[in-house]
DSSP file (Angstrom, degrees, kcal/mol; ACC not computed):
  #  RESIDUE AA STRUCTURE BP1 BP2  ACC     N-H-->O    O-->H-N    N-H-->O    O-->H-N    TCO  KAPPA ALPHA  PHI   PSI    X-CA   Y-CA   Z-CA
    1    1 A M              0   0    0      0, 0.0     2,-0.4     0, 0.0    15,-0.2   0.000 360.0 360.0 360.0 146.9   47.5   85.4   56.9
    2    2 A R  E     -A   15   0A   0     13,-1.9    13,-2.8    15,-0.1     2,-0.5  -0.998 360.0-148.6-137.7 132.8   48.1   86.0   53.2
    3    3 A L  E     -A   14   0A   0     -2,-0.4     2,-0.5    11,-0.2    11,-0.2  -0.865   8.6-171.0-102.9 129.8   46.9   88.9   51.0
    4    4 A E  E     -A   13   0A   0      9,-2.8     9,-2.7    -2,-0.5     2,-0.5  -0.986  11.0-171.8-116.8 119.4   46.1   88.4   47.4
    5    5 A H  E     -A   12   0A   0     -2,-0.5     7,-0.2     7,-0.2     3,-0.1  -0.953  12.4-168.8-118.3 131.5   45.5   91.7   45.5
    6    6 A S  E >>> -A   11   0A   0      5,-3.0     5,-1.7    -2,-0.5     4,-0.8  -0.884   2.8-175.0-117.3  98.5   44.2   92.0   42.0
    7    7 A P  T 345S+     0   0    0      0, 0.0     3,-0.5     0, 0.0    -1,-0.1   0.853  83.4  60.7 -58.8 -35.5   44.5   95.5   40.7
    8    8 A S  T 345S+     0   0    0      1,-0.3    -2,-0.0    -3,-0.1    -3,-0.0   0.814 116.2  31.5 -66.0 -29.5   42.7   94.7   37.5
    9    9 A S  T <45S-     0   0    0     -3,-0.7    47,-0.3     2,-0.2    -1,-0.3   0.372 105.0-128.8-104.3   3.5   39.6   93.7   39.4
   10   10 A D  T  <5 +     0   0    0     -4,-0.8    47,-1.6    -3,-0.5    46,-1.3   0.870  68.3 119.5  52.7  42.5   40.2   96.2   42.2
   11   11 A A  E   < -AB   6  55A   0     -5,-1.7    -5,-3.0    44,-0.2     2,-0.3  -0.907  44.5-164.1-135.1 159.7   39.8   93.5   44.8
   12   12 A A  E     -AB   5  54A   0     42,-2.6    42,-2.9    -2,-0.3     2,-0.4  -0.989   2.6-162.1-141.6 150.1   41.7   91.8   47.5
   13   13 A Y  E     -AB   4  53A   0     -9,-2.7    -9,-2.8    -2,-0.3     2,-0.6  -0.999   4.1-160.1-133.6 133.4   41.4   88.6   49.5
   14   14 A V  E     -AB   3  52A   0     38,-2.7    38,-2.3    -2,-0.4     2,-0.5  -0.949  10.1-151.9-115.9 118.7   43.0   87.8   52.8
   15   15 A S  E     -AB   2  51A   0    -13,-2.8   -13,-1.9    -2,-0.6    36,-0.3  -0.748   8.3-169.6 -85.3 128.4   43.2   84.1   53.7
   16   16 A V  S    S+     0   0    0     34,-2.9     2,-0.2    -2,-0.5    35,-0.2   0.794  74.1  51.7 -85.8 -31.5   43.3   83.6   57.5
   17   17 A V  S    S-     0   0    0     33,-1.1   -15,-0.1     1,-0.1     3,-0.1  -0.646  94.7-110.0-102.5 161.6   44.2   79.9   57.1
   18   18 A D  S    S+     0   0    0     -2,-0.2     2,-0.3     1,-0.2    -1,-0.1   0.886  99.3   6.4 -59.2 -41.9   47.0   78.4   55.1
   19   19 A E        -     0   0    0      2,-0.0    -1,-0.2    -3,-0.0    -3,-0.0  -0.994  60.4-150.1-146.4 137.3   44.7   76.9   52.5
   20   20 A I        -     0   0    0     -2,-0.3     3,-0.1    -3,-0.1     5,-0.1  -0.891  25.7-143.1-106.2 104.0   41.0   77.0   51.9
   21   21 A P    >   -     0   0    0      0, 0.0     3,-2.1     0, 0.0     4,-0.3  -0.247  34.0 -84.2 -63.3 154.1   39.8   73.8   50.3
   22   22 A D  T 3  S+     0   0    0      1,-0.3     0, 0.0     2,-0.1     0, 0.0  -0.331 117.6  17.1 -56.5 135.9   37.1   73.8   47.7
   23   23 A G  T 3  S+     0   0    0     -3,-0.1    -1,-0.3     1,-0.0    -3,-0.0   0.457  89.5 115.4  80.4   1.6   33.8   73.8   49.4
   24   24 A A    <   +     0   0    0     -3,-2.1     2,-0.6    20,-0.1    21,-0.3   0.767  50.3  90.2 -76.9 -23.0   35.1   74.9   52.8
   25   25 A V        +     0   0    0     -4,-0.3    19,-0.2     1,-0.2     3,-0.1  -0.644  49.4 178.1 -76.3 116.5   33.2   78.2   52.8
   26   26 A D        -     0   0    0     17,-2.9     2,-0.3    -2,-0.6    18,-0.2   0.878  65.2 -14.5 -84.3 -43.4   29.9   77.7   54.4
   27   27 A H  E     -C   43   0A   0     16,-1.5    16,-2.7    17,-0.0     2,-0.5  -0.991  54.6-132.7-157.5 158.9   28.7   81.3   54.2
   28   28 A T  E     -C   42   0A   0     -2,-0.3     2,-0.5    14,-0.2    14,-0.2  -0.976  18.7-147.6-117.4 124.8   29.8   84.8   53.5
   29   29 A E  E     -C   41   0A   0     12,-2.6    12,-2.1    -2,-0.5     2,-0.8  -0.809  13.8-135.6 -91.9 123.1   28.7   87.7   55.9
   30   30 A N  E     +C   40   0A   0     -2,-0.5    10,-0.2    10,-0.2     7,-0.0  -0.709  31.4 168.8 -76.8 112.3   28.3   91.0   54.2
   31   31 A V        +     0   0    0      8,-1.5     9,-0.2    -2,-0.8    -1,-0.1  -0.052  22.6 143.9-115.6  28.5   30.0   93.5   56.7
   32   32 A S        -     0   0    0      7,-0.4     5,-0.1     1,-0.1    -2,-0.0  -0.325  48.9-141.5 -64.6 151.3   30.0   96.4   54.3
   33   33 A R  S    S+     0   0    0      3,-0.1    -1,-0.1    29,-0.0     2,-0.1   0.739  81.8  39.8 -87.6 -24.3   29.4   99.8   56.0
   34   34 A G  S    S-     0   0    0      2,-0.4     4,-0.1     1,-0.0    -2,-0.1  -0.309 101.3 -88.3-109.5-166.1   27.2  101.1   53.2
   35   35 A R  S    S+     0   0    0     -2,-0.1     2,-0.4     2,-0.1    -3,-0.1   0.753 103.6  79.7 -79.3 -22.7   24.5   99.8   50.9
   36   36 A Q  S    S-     0   0    0      1,-0.1    -2,-0.4     2,-0.0     2,-0.4  -0.694  91.8-110.0 -86.3 134.4   27.0   98.6   48.3
   37   37 A Y        +     0   0    0     -2,-0.4     3,-0.1     1,-0.2    -2,-0.1  -0.485  56.8 144.2 -62.5 118.2   28.9   95.3   48.9
   38   38 A E        +     0   0    0      1,-0.4    17,-2.9    -2,-0.4     2,-0.3   0.495  61.8  20.5-131.9 -15.5   32.5   96.2   49.6
   39   39 A R  E     + D   0  54A   0     15,-0.2    -8,-1.5    22,-0.1    -7,-0.4  -0.988  57.7 174.8-157.0 148.9   33.7   93.7   52.1
   40   40 A G  E     -CD  30  53A   0     13,-2.1    13,-2.8    -2,-0.3     2,-0.5  -0.980  23.4-132.8-150.9 159.8   32.7   90.3   53.4
   41   41 A I  E     -CD  29  52A   0    -12,-2.1   -12,-2.6    -2,-0.3     2,-0.4  -0.974  18.4-145.2-118.8 124.8   33.9   87.6   55.8
   42   42 A D  E     -CD  28  51A   0      9,-2.8     8,-2.9    -2,-0.5     9,-1.2  -0.751  20.6-170.8 -89.7 133.9   34.0   83.9   54.7
   43   43 A Y  E     -CD  27  49A   0    -16,-2.7   -17,-2.9    -2,-0.4   -16,-1.5  -0.918  16.6-132.7-124.5 148.8   33.2   81.3   57.4
   44   44 A D    >   -     0   0    0      4,-2.4     3,-1.7    -2,-0.3   -19,-0.1  -0.312  45.1 -87.0 -86.3-178.1   33.4   77.6   57.6
   45   45 A A  T 3  S+     0   0    0    -21,-0.3   -20,-0.1     1,-0.3    -1,-0.1   0.727 128.3  53.9 -64.8 -23.1   30.5   75.4   58.9
   46   46 A R  T 3  S-     0   0    0      2,-0.1    -1,-0.3     0, 0.0    -3,-0.0   0.505 121.3-105.0 -88.1  -5.1   31.8   75.7   62.5
   47   47 A G  S <  S+     0   0    0     -3,-1.7     2,-0.2     1,-0.3    -2,-0.1   0.533  72.0 143.9  94.1   6.6   31.8   79.5   62.3
   48   48 A A        -     0   0    0      1,-0.1    -4,-2.4     2,-0.0     2,-0.4  -0.571  55.8-111.6 -79.1 143.6   35.6   80.0   62.0
   49   49 A I  E     + D   0  43A   0     -2,-0.2    -6,-0.2    -6,-0.2     3,-0.1  -0.634  35.4 174.9 -78.6 126.9   36.8   82.8   59.8
   50   50 A L  E     -     0   0A   0     -8,-2.9   -34,-2.9    -2,-0.4   -33,-1.1   0.757  59.6 -34.1 -98.2 -34.2   38.5   81.5   56.7
   51   51 A G  E     -BD  15  42A   0     -9,-1.2    -9,-2.8   -36,-0.3     2,-0.4  -0.993  47.9-111.7-175.9 173.8   39.1   84.9   54.9
   52   52 A Y  E     -BD  14  41A   0    -38,-2.3   -38,-2.7    -2,-0.3     2,-0.4  -0.971  18.6-156.0-125.1 136.5   38.1   88.4   54.1
   53   53 A E  E     -BD  13  40A   0    -13,-2.8   -13,-2.1    -2,-0.4     2,-0.4  -0.942  10.7-173.4-115.4 137.9   37.1   89.8   50.7
   54   54 A F  E     -BD  12  39A   0    -42,-2.9   -42,-2.6    -2,-0.4     2,-0.3  -0.994   2.8-165.9-130.9 134.0   37.5   93.5   49.9
   55   55 A L  E     +B   11   0A   0    -17,-2.9   -44,-0.2    -2,-0.4   -45,-0.1  -0.805  69.8  28.5-114.6 159.9   36.2   95.3   46.7
   56   56 A N    >   +     0   0    0    -46,-1.3     3,-1.4   -47,-0.3     4,-0.2   0.908  69.2 165.6  54.9  46.0   37.1   98.8   45.4
   57   57 A V  G >   +     0   0    0    -47,-1.6     3,-2.0     1,-0.3    25,-0.2   0.756  60.4  73.2 -63.0 -30.4   40.5   98.5   47.0
   58   58 A S  G 3  S+     0   0    0      1,-0.3    -1,-0.3   -48,-0.1    24,-0.1   0.752  96.4  52.5 -62.3 -21.1   42.0  101.4   45.1
   59   59 A R  G <  S-     0   0    0     -3,-1.4    -1,-0.3     1,-0.3    -2,-0.2   0.577 125.4 -98.2 -86.3  -8.7   39.9  103.7   47.3
   60   60 A G    <   -     0   0    0     -3,-2.0     2,-0.4    -4,-0.2    -1,-0.3  -0.374  36.6 -86.6 111.4 165.1   41.3  102.1   50.4
   61   61 A V  E     -e   83   0B   0     21,-2.6    23,-3.5    -2,-0.1     2,-0.7  -0.934  25.4-140.4-116.7 134.7   40.0   99.4   52.7
   62   62 A D  E     +e   84   0B   0     -2,-0.4    23,-0.2    21,-0.2    21,-0.1  -0.839  21.9 173.2 -95.0 115.1   37.8  100.0   55.7
   63   63 A L    >   +     0   0    0     21,-3.9     3,-1.9    -2,-0.7    22,-0.2   0.303  27.7 140.6-103.6   7.2   38.8   97.8   58.6
   64   64 A S  T 3  S-     0   0    0     20,-0.4    -2,-0.1     1,-0.3    21,-0.1  -0.216  76.8  -1.7 -53.3 134.9   36.4   99.2   61.1
   65   65 A D  T 3  S+     0   0    0      1,-0.2    -1,-0.3     0, 0.0    20,-0.0   0.606  97.8 135.9  61.9  15.4   34.8   96.7   63.4
   66   66 A L    X   -     0   0    0     -3,-1.9     3,-1.1     1,-0.1    -1,-0.2  -0.734  58.3-116.7 -95.4 140.8   36.6   93.7   61.8
   67   67 A P  T 3  S+     0   0    0      0, 0.0     5,-0.1     0, 0.0    -1,-0.1  -0.374 103.7  26.4 -61.2 154.8   38.2   90.9   63.7
   68   68 A H  T 3> S+     0   0    0      1,-0.1     4,-2.8     3,-0.1     3,-0.3   0.685  79.1 153.5  62.2  20.8   42.0   90.7   63.1
   69   69 A R  H <>  +     0   0    0     -3,-1.1     4,-2.6     1,-0.2     5,-0.2   0.866  67.4  48.9 -49.0 -47.6   42.0   94.5   62.3
   70   70 A D  H  > S+     0   0    0      1,-0.2     4,-2.0     2,-0.2    -1,-0.2   0.906 113.1  45.8 -64.3 -41.7   45.6   95.0   63.3
   71   71 A E  H  > S+     0   0    0     -3,-0.3     4,-1.9     2,-0.2    -1,-0.2   0.890 113.4  50.1 -67.6 -38.4   47.0   92.1   61.3
   72   72 A L  H  X S+     0   0    0     -4,-2.8     4,-2.4     2,-0.2     5,-0.2   0.911 108.3  53.0 -63.3 -41.4   44.9   93.2   58.3
   73   73 A A  H  X S+     0   0    0     -4,-2.6     4,-2.7    -5,-0.3     5,-0.2   0.915 108.4  50.3 -60.2 -45.3   46.1   96.7   58.5
   74   74 A E  H  X S+     0   0    0     -4,-2.0     4,-1.8     2,-0.2    -1,-0.2   0.914 110.2  49.7 -60.9 -43.3   49.7   95.5   58.5
   75   75 A L  H  X S+     0   0    0     -4,-1.9     4,-0.9     1,-0.2    -2,-0.2   0.935 114.5  43.8 -59.7 -48.3   49.2   93.4   55.4
   76   76 A F  H ><>S+     0   0    0     -4,-2.4     5,-2.6     1,-0.2     3,-0.6   0.884 111.1  53.3 -69.1 -39.7   47.5   96.1   53.5
   77   77 A E  H ><5S+     0   0    0     -4,-2.7     3,-1.4     1,-0.2    -1,-0.2   0.845 102.9  58.5 -64.4 -33.2   50.1   98.8   54.5
   78   78 A R  H 3<5S+     0   0    0     -4,-1.8    -1,-0.2     1,-0.3    -2,-0.2   0.806 108.6  46.4 -64.4 -28.1   52.9   96.6   53.3
   79   79 A Q  T <<5S-     0   0    0     -4,-0.9    -1,-0.3    -3,-0.6    -2,-0.2   0.268 119.3-113.8 -95.1  10.0   51.3   96.6   49.8
   80   80 A S  T < 5 +     0   0    0     -3,-1.4     2,-0.5     1,-0.2    -3,-0.2   0.851  65.5 149.9  57.5  38.4   50.8  100.4   50.0
   81   81 A I      < -     0   0    0     -5,-2.6    -1,-0.2    -6,-0.1    -2,-0.1  -0.897  51.9-113.2 -99.9 128.8   47.0  100.1   50.2
   82   82 A R        -     0   0    0     -2,-0.5   -21,-2.6   -25,-0.2     2,-0.4  -0.331  32.1-152.0 -65.8 137.8   45.3  102.8   52.1
   83   83 A V  E     -e   61   0B   0    -23,-0.2     2,-0.4   -21,-0.1   -21,-0.2  -0.938  11.6-167.7-119.0 134.1   43.6  101.7   55.4
   84   84 A F  E     +e   62   0B   0    -23,-3.5   -21,-3.9    -2,-0.4   -20,-0.4  -0.975  19.6 157.8-115.8 132.7   40.7  103.2   57.1
   85   85 A A              0   0    0     -2,-0.4    -2,-0.0   -23,-0.2   -23,-0.0  -0.978 360.0 360.0-152.8 139.3   39.9  102.1   60.6
   86   86 A S              0   0    0     -2,-0.3    -1,-0.1     0, 0.0   -22,-0.0   0.356 360.0 360.0-128.2 360.0   38.0  103.7   63.5
């Protein structure tokens, strides 16, 4: 897994695979906990997870109910990004 964090856009993307080729994302599932989009999971056509998108990262990231939660938490904590998980 690889974390890309953009403080200027207050967003982060975690790639689950080494490289995501152009056009590989079949769909993005909105898994935000509230009404505003803050996190999504990108899937390929077979339903495999390619990556995770997080917005408003400066407030912390909510990892509740996400696959790979432990690995995601470790990546964000290494970058000193606050993690919420229940």
